[in-house]
C-alpha positions as CSV (number, residue, x, y, z in Angstrom):
1,X,0.0,0.0,0.0
2,X,1.4,3.4,-1.0
3,X,1.5,6.2,1.6
4,X,-0.1,9.4,0.5
5,X,1.1,12.7,1.8
6,X,-2.2,14.4,1.1
7,X,-5.5,12.9,0.0
8,X,-6.3,13.8,-3.6
9,X,-7.7,12.4,-6.8
10,X,-6.4,13.0,-10.3
11,X,-9.0,14.3,-12.7
12,X,-8.6,14.0,-16.5
13,X,-10.5,16.2,-19.0
14,X,-12.6,14.2,-21.5
15,X,-11.8,16.9,-24.1
16,X,-8.1,17.5,-24.1
17,X,-6.6,14.9,-21.8
18,X,-5.2,17.5,-19.4
19,X,-5.1,16.5,-15.8
20,X,-6.0,18.4,-12.6
21,X,-5.8,17.5,-8.9
22,X,-8.9,17.6,-6.7
23,X,-8.1,17.8,-3.0
24,X,-10.3,15.5,-0.8
25,X,-9.4,16.5,2.8
26,X,-10.0,19.6,4.9
27,X,-9.0,22.4,4.9
28,X,-8.6,22.3,1.1
29,X,-11.3,19.8,0.3
30,X,-13.0,20.5,-3.0
31,X,-10.2,22.7,-4.5
32,X,-9.3,21.7,-8.0
33,X,-6.0,22.9,-9.5
34,X,-3.4,22.0,-12.0
35,X,0.4,22.4,-12.2
36,X,2.1,24.5,-14.8
37,X,5.8,25.0,-15.4
38,X,8.0,23.0,-13.0
39,X,11.7,23.9,-12.4
40,X,14.4,22.2,-10.4
41,X,16.8,24.7,-8.8
42,X,20.1,23.3,-7.3
43,X,21.2,24.7,-4.0
44,X,24.8,23.5,-4.1
45,X,25.7,25.2,-0.8
46,X,23.2,23.1,1.1
47,X,23.4,20.1,-1.3
48,X,19.6,20.3,-2.0
49,X,17.3,20.6,-4.9
50,X,14.4,23.0,-4.7
51,X,11.2,22.6,-6.8
52,X,9.7,25.7,-8.2
53,X,6.3,25.4,-9.9
54,X,3.4,27.4,-11.3
55,X,-0.2,26.3,-10.6
56,X,-3.7,27.4,-11.5
57,X,-6.7,27.0,-9.2
58,X,-9.7,26.0,-11.3
59,X,-12.3,25.7,-8.5
60,X,-11.9,27.0,-4.9
61,X,-13.7,25.8,-1.9
62,X,-15.7,28.4,0.0
63,X,-13.1,28.8,2.7
64,X,-10.2,31.2,2.7
65,X,-6.7,29.9,3.2
66,X,-3.1,31.0,3.6
67,X,-1.5,31.0,0.1
68,X,2.0,30.1,1.4
69,X,0.8,27.1,3.4
70,X,-1.3,26.0,0.4
71,X,1.7,26.2,-1.9
72,X,3.8,24.1,0.5
73,X,0.9,21.6,0.7
74,X,0.6,21.2,-3.1
75,X,4.4,21.2,-3.4
76,X,4.4,18.0,-1.2
77,X,1.8,16.5,-3.6
78,X,4.0,17.4,-6.6
79,X,7.0,15.7,-5.0
80,X,4.9,12.6,-4.4
81,X,3.6,12.6,-8.0
82,X,7.1,13.0,-9.4
83,X,8.4,10.1,-7.2
84,X,5.5,7.9,-8.2
85,X,6.1,8.7,-11.9
86,X,9.7,7.8,-11.6
87,X,9.1,4.6,-9.8
88,X,6.4,3.5,-12.2
89,X,8.5,4.8,-15.2
90,X,5.4,6.7,-16.3
91,X,6.7,10.3,-16.0
92,X,7.1,12.3,-19.2
93,X,8.9,15.5,-20.1
94,X,6.9,17.8,-22.4
95,X,9.1,20.9,-22.3
96,X,12.0,22.1,-24.3
97,X,15.4,23.5,-23.5
98,X,15.4,26.8,-21.6
99,X,18.2,28.8,-23.3
100,X,19.3,32.0,-21.6
């Protein structure tokens, strides 16, 4: 049995195949969102990798929430999704090369 950091379900659009996440536990129950651009930023000084990501909320629940806490919460879900994708060999890269 896999351990979940945060209860959610993955929704897939019938029309374009895009996926969104629906949170299923308070205080964010009912919120539907999707991830946008995801970047991995190395912190060589601390030997860590930071994940930066964009997201879009498609449906909010009726309760207000702290945006920074919410971002950390969905960041944990993103980490879980990435790890599951790697373990199942089902993750795909759909971007290009970012040239500066």
